[in-house]
Steps between C-alpha positions, in 0.01 A plus 500: 500500500157481662348697788348258751388752759451877494626685808499865599794650314583179311424131504623141494640393161650175369686444179650212303728522199825386342831675432813422296838589650871465442745511794878496537601196703815423696779408259407764242224313317140599442184317593165553329173396657125535488357592842150494634412829667245502782394818680299589810450870570304682771455877506292704740520760768510537876353842549704738285794258462509311167615137541615245243624141526612300198630144474643309202578134440692431177600143414697370202248299302747219416631473861262600780789472750638823345281780630486855634281629779474872566295720732484876528288730709474873535324771696458852363436763767363830364702810591278755325495693169546183290797364698514164680768310688529147363644220715556172316621154603605230255624141517597257226630142484639338187549123532772504232619860466687616191864611520566789742153480659446396862260215580310724745460875472314741726480873538323802639464831324359834606423763241289797404224476243335792322170467314341748262124464466 
C-alpha cells in the first residue's frame, strides 16, 4: 500500500497484492484460487465530517474473467464526547459467486462509533 497524495484528515492510497482463497461452490465441491488484490482508498474530511471511500478489484490469476469488484463509502458525523454517527454504503459484484452468495450485493448501515483518545 502506498500513499499517493496527502489530504487533510487522510489521503489517497493505492495497493496491490495477492491472496489465496478456498470457496464452497455449487454442488458441494471446493475451489481454490490465487487472486490479485488491487485497492484504491480515499480518506479525508468535509468540515468536521470524516469521509472514506474504498474500492477493490480482485481477479483470479488463472482466469481474469473471474473477478470481484467492491466499493464502500462512509461518513462519520461527530455527536460530541467521543461519539459519532457512522453512515456507510457498500456494493459488491462477484462474476462467479460461490455457493449461497448473490452475484450483486449492496447495503446501507447506520451505527454509533465511540473513540477513546
